[in-house]
C-alpha positions in Angstrom: -68.8 -27.3 15.3 -66.3 -24.6 15.8 -63.9 -24.2 12.9 -60.6 -22.7 14.0 -59.6 -22.0 10.4 -62.7 -19.9 9.8 -62.4 -16.1 9.5 -65.6 -15.9 11.5 -65.0 -15.3 15.3 -65.5 -18.3 17.5 -68.3 -16.7 19.5 -70.2 -15.9 16.3 -69.8 -19.5 15.1 -71.2 -20.7 18.4 -74.0 -18.2 18.3 -75.1 -19.4 14.8 -75.0 -23.1 15.8 -77.1 -22.6 18.9 -79.4 -20.3 16.9 -79.9 -23.0 14.2 -80.8 -25.5 16.9 -83.5 -23.3 18.2 -84.9 -22.6 14.7 -84.8 -26.4 14.0 -86.8 -27.0 17.1 -84.1 -28.9 19.0 -84.8 -26.5 21.9 -88.5 -25.6 22.2 -90.0 -22.2 23.4 -89.8 -22.1 27.2 -87.2 -24.9 27.3 -83.9 -24.4 29.0 -80.9 -24.5 26.7 -77.6 -26.1 28.0 -75.8 -24.1 30.7 -72.7 -22.0 29.9 -70.6 -24.7 31.5 -72.1 -27.4 29.3 -71.7 -25.2 26.1 -68.0 -24.4 27.0 -67.3 -28.2 27.3 -69.2 -29.0 24.1 -67.6 -26.3 21.9 -64.2 -26.2 23.6 -64.4 -22.4 24.1 -63.7 -20.0 26.9 -66.2 -18.5 29.2 -65.9 -15.1 27.5 -66.6 -16.7 24.1 -69.6 -18.6 25.4 -71.0 -15.4 27.1 -70.7 -13.3 24.0 -72.5 -16.0 21.9 -75.4 -16.1 24.5 -75.5 -12.3 24.7 -76.1 -12.2 20.9 -79.0 -14.6 21.3 -80.4 -12.5 24.1 -80.1 -9.3 22.0 -81.8 -11.0 19.1 -84.7 -12.0 21.4 -84.1 -15.8 20.9 -83.5 -16.5 24.6 -83.8 -14.8 27.9 -81.9 -15.3 31.1 -83.1 -16.0 34.6 -80.5 -15.4 37.3 -79.5 -18.7 39.0 -81.7 -20.8 36.7 -80.3 -20.5 33.2 -81.2 -19.4 29.7 -84.6 -20.2 28.1 -85.9 -20.1 24.6 -88.1 -17.1 23.9 -89.0 -17.7 20.3 -87.8 -19.6 17.2 -89.1 -17.7 14.2 -86.8 -17.4 11.3 -84.9 -14.1 11.2 -83.5 -12.2 8.3 -79.8 -12.1 8.8 -79.5 -9.0 6.6 -81.9 -7.0 8.8 -79.4 -5.5 11.2 -76.9 -4.4 8.5 -79.7 -2.9 6.5 -80.9 -0.9 9.4 -77.4 0.4 10.1 -77.0 1.3 6.4 -80.3 3.2 6.5 -79.1 5.0 9.6 -76.0 6.2 7.8 -78.0 7.3 4.8 -80.5 9.2 6.9 -77.8 10.8 9.0 -76.2 12.1 5.8 -79.5 13.3 4.4 -80.2 15.6 7.4 -82.5 13.5 9.6 -81.6 13.4 13.3 -80.2 10.1 14.3 -79.9 9.1 18.0 -77.9 6.3 19.5 -79.2 4.4 22.5 -76.8 2.3 24.6 -78.4 0.2 27.3 -76.9 -2.1 29.9 -79.8 -4.5 29.3 -83.6 -4.6 29.7 -86.3 -6.9 31.1 -89.8 -6.8 32.4 -88.4 -5.9 35.8 -86.6 -2.7 34.6 -85.7 -1.2 31.2 -88.4 -2.6 28.9 -90.9 0.3 29.5 -88.1 2.8 29.2 -87.0 1.4 25.9 -90.5 1.4 24.6 -90.9 5.0 25.6 -87.7 6.1 23.9 -88.8 4.4 20.7 -92.3 5.9 20.9 -91.0 9.4 21.5 -88.4 9.1 18.8 -91.1 8.1 16.3 -93.3 11.0 17.4 -90.4 13.4 16.9 -89.4 12.0 13.5 -86.0 10.8 14.9 -84.2 7.7 13.8 -83.0 5.5 16.6 -80.1 3.0 16.8 -79.9 0.6 19.7 -77.0 -1.3 21.2 -76.9 -3.4 24.4 -73.8 -3.7 26.5 -74.9 -6.7 28.6 -73.2 -5.1 31.6 -69.8 -5.3 30.0 -67.8 -2.0 29.9 -65.8 -3.0 26.9 -68.9 -3.7 24.8 -70.3 -0.4 26.0 -67.2 1.5 24.9 -67.3 -0.2 21.5 -71.0 0.6 21.1 -70.4 4.3 21.8 -67.5 4.4 19.4 -69.5 2.5 16.7 -72.5 4.8 17.0 -70.4 7.9 16.8 -68.7 6.4 13.7 -72.1 6.0 12.1 -72.6 9.7 12.6 -75.3 9.8 15.2 -76.2 13.3 16.4 -76.6 12.5 20.0 -76.5 9.6 22.5 -78.7 8.3 25.3 -76.8 6.0 27.6 -78.0 3.7 30.4 -74.5 2.9 31.7 -73.1 -0.4 32.9 -72.7 -0.9 36.7 -69.0 -0.7 37.7 -66.5 1.0 39.8 -66.0 3.8 37.2 -67.7 5.2 34.2 -66.1 4.1 30.9 -63.5 6.3 29.3 -65.8 6.8 26.3 -68.4 8.5 28.5 -65.8 10.7 30.0 -64.7 11.6 26.4 -68.2 12.6 25.6 -68.2 15.0 28.6 -64.9 16.5 27.6 -65.8 17.0 23.9 -69.3 18.2 24.9 -70.9 15.7 22.5 -74.7 15.8 23.0 -75.5 13.0 25.4 -77.8 12.1 28.3 -77.3 9.6 31.0 -80.3 7.6 32.4 -80.4 6.0 35.9 -76.9 7.2 36.8 -75.1 10.5 36.9 -71.5 11.7 36.9 -70.6 13.5 40.1 -68.8 16.8 39.7 -69.8 17.3 36.1 -72.6 19.2 34.3 -73.7 16.1 32.3 -77.5 15.9 31.9 -78.7 12.9 33.8 -82.3 11.7 34.2 -83.3 9.2 36.9 -85.4 8.4 39.8 -85.1 10.4 43.0 -83.8 7.3 44.7 -83.3 9.0 48.1 -87.0 10.0 48.3 -88.2 6.7 46.9 -86.3 4.7 49.6 -87.5 7.2 52.2 -91.1 6.7 51.2 -90.8 2.9 51.1 -89.1 2.8 54.6 -91.7 5.2 56.0 -94.4 2.9 54.7 -93.0 0.0 56.7 -92.5 2.1 59.8 -96.1 3.3 59.5 -97.2 -0.4 59.6 -95.4 -0.7 63.0 -92.2 -2.3 61.9 -89.2 -1.1 64.0 -86.6 -3.7 63.2 -86.2 -3.5 59.4 -83.4 -5.3 57.5 -81.8 -3.9 54.4 -80.7 -5.9 51.3 -78.4 -4.4 48.7 -75.8 -5.4 46.1 -72.2 -4.3 46.3 -72.3 -0.5 45.9 -69.3 -0.4 43.5 -69.8 3.4 43.0 -73.5 2.8 42.1 -75.0 6.1 42.9 -78.6 4.8 42.8 -77.8 2.2 45.6 -76.0 4.8 47.6 -79.0 7.2 47.5 -81.4 4.4 48.4 -79.3 3.6 51.4 -79.3 7.2 52.4 -83.1 7.4 52.1 -83.5 4.3 54.3 -81.2 5.9 57.0 -82.9 9.3 56.8 -86.4 7.8 57.2 -85.3 6.2 60.5 -83.6 9.3 61.7 -86.5 11.7 60.9 -89.1 9.4 62.3 -87.2 8.8 65.5 -86.6 5.0 65.0 -83.2 3.6 66.0 -81.2 2.2 63.1 -79.3 -1.1 63.5 -76.8 -1.7 60.7 -76.3 -5.3 61.9 -79.6 -6.0 60.1 -78.0 -5.1 56.7 -76.7 -7.4 54.0 -75.0 -5.2 51.4 -72.7 -7.5 49.4 -75.2 -9.5 47.3 -73.9 -10.4 43.8 -74.6 -13.2 41.4 -72.6 -12.2 38.3 -70.8 -14.9 36.4 -71.8 -18.0 34.5 -75.0 -19.8 35.3 -73.7 -22.5 37.7 -71.7 -19.8 39.6 -74.7 -17.5 39.8 -76.9 -20.4 41.1 -74.4 -21.1 43.8 -74.2 -17.5 44.8 -78.0 -17.1 45.0 -78.1 -20.2 47.3 -75.4 -18.7 49.5 -77.4 -15.4 49.7 -80.5 -17.3 50.8 -78.5 -19.0 53.5 -77.0 -15.6 54.6 -80.5 -14.1 55.0 -81.6 -17.2 57.0 -78.6 -16.9 59.3 -79.4 -13.2 59.8 -83.0 -14.0 60.7 -81.9 -16.7 63.2 -79.4 -14.4 64.8 -81.8 -11.4 64.8 -85.3 -12.9 65.4 -86.6 -9.4 66.2 -86.4 -8.4 62.4 -90.0 -8.3 61.0 -89.4 -6.7 57.6 -86.8 -6.2 54.8 -86.4 -3.4 52.3 -84.7 -5.0 49.2 -83.1 -2.3 47.1 -83.5 -4.4 44.0 -86.2 -6.9 42.9 -83.9 -9.9 42.8 -83.0 -9.5 46.5 -86.7 -9.5 47.4 -86.9 -13.0 45.8 -83.9 -14.1 47.8 -85.5 -12.8 51.0 -88.9 -14.4 50.3 -87.2 -17.8 49.7 -85.2 -17.5 52.9 -88.3 -16.5 55.0 -90.4 -19.3 53.6 -87.6 -21.9 54.2 -87.7 -20.9 57.8 -91.4 -21.8 57.9 -92.6 -18.2 58.2 -95.3 -16.7 56.0 -95.5 -13.4 54.1 -97.1 -11.0 55.1 -98.5 -12.6 58.2 -95.1 -13.1 59.9 -92.8 -11.0 57.7 -93.1 -8.0 55.4 -91.1 -7.3 52.2 -90.8 -4.2 50.0 -88.5 -3.7 47.0 -87.9 -1.6 43.8 -89.3 -2.5 40.4 -91.4 -5.6 40.8 -92.7 -6.8 37.4 -96.5 -6.8 36.8 -98.2 -9.3 39.0 -99.7 -12.4 37.4 -100.5 -16.0 38.3 -96.8 -16.7 37.9 -95.3 -13.6 39.5 -95.6 -12.8 43.1 -97.0 -9.3 43.9 -94.5 -7.5 46.0 -95.2 -4.1 47.5 -92.7 -2.0 45.6 -91.4 1.4 44.5 -92.3 1.8 40.8 -89.9 4.0 38.8 -91.5 6.1 36.1 -89.7 4.5 33.2 -92.0 5.9 30.6 -91.3 9.5 31.6 -87.6 8.7 31.9 -87.6 7.5 28.3 -89.6 10.4 27.0 -87.4 13.0 28.8 -84.2 11.3 27.6 -85.2 11.9 24.0 -86.5 15.4 24.6 -83.3 16.4 26.5 -80.8 15.1 24.0 -82.7 16.8 21.2 -82.5 20.1 23.1 -78.7 19.6 23.6 -78.4 18.9 19.9 -80.3 22.2 19.2 -77.8 24.1 21.4 -79.8 24.5 24.6 -78.0 24.3 27.9 -79.2 21.5 30.2 -77.1 20.9 33.3 -77.3 18.5 36.2 -79.8 16.0 37.4 -83.5 15.7 36.3 -85.2 13.7 39.2 -88.4 11.7 38.7 -90.6 10.6 41.5 -91.3 6.9 42.2 -94.7 5.6 43.1 -95.4 3.1 46.0 -97.5 0.2 44.7 -99.0 -1.9 47.5 -98.8 -5.6 46.9 -99.4 -8.7 49.0 -95.9 -8.8 50.7 -96.5 -6.2 53.4 -98.7 -6.1 56.5 -98.8 -4.8 60.1 -96.1 -5.9 62.4 -96.9 -9.4 63.9 -98.8 -9.1 67.2 -100.0 -5.6 66.6 
């Protein structure tokens, strides 16, 4: 159990204990481990300590999280505890021997978004003979700042950053701008600066998705979004939704919008928030029975809408249509949503190419937009009765 007299941090002690349980087979692959609340009670630690321990297990690939459901074992193979320090030592050595070393800081990644981009960055780095160091922030600004500081301390030549969502960019990113340290942002950009940023043309993507629904005859379309919180991507998607209505001559009704969806926090809290969001969508559909479709600006919101619609006894796509961003590849276990697919592979390739150009002294300013592709699924159809 946790040893308060140990020099090892409490979160690291907790991480190693849970890790050993997985390796010993106490929790099998695919099995849910105890919730954060249960672990907090068992180990007598704070929520922050518990979250850091679980984040370390996620980063190692031992577990994966499902919003509202919990954390599940991904694998239980024995890992070499010396691997990470060895890689970092090699990075320092190669940096000093002249090989270009890039740091990659990501909020997180999953099959929904981020995994393809990470693979593309790694592939392009290998093709270009570049050494890559990865750090995940797990949506925590303080960890992101520490990662940037640490990577610069190791002597990386440039940084690729997929920033955490929040009201403001971290101070460390702003310092990079001021010092003109070679860096590229992906998926977000800094307004009013010349920072190179690569991301989807979210306005056009949302415009195209909305136009698709309108072409199917839908005239009463709801919008589902998370709290904007200075999230430029969400703002642009909202603008694209509005512009499609305006340019195609369809009246927009903002009373069809739900734009405060959030499920951050520990597992039990997230589960409760997800249930509340399902109820919110159900209330909206009861109050506005004319709504025939939703555009969910993120994948998780499409899942919420699907559950709400089906709990009301309506079927998709016969009675109701749904479209979203970034649905994972369809399979027997994953529902096939019609969705706007972002070009993650090109994003990753361009991120490496751009930061290498900056390191070489080239001038790259502003946004580099990428087009998204509409992928038809089984969640959309003509407006009922047409």
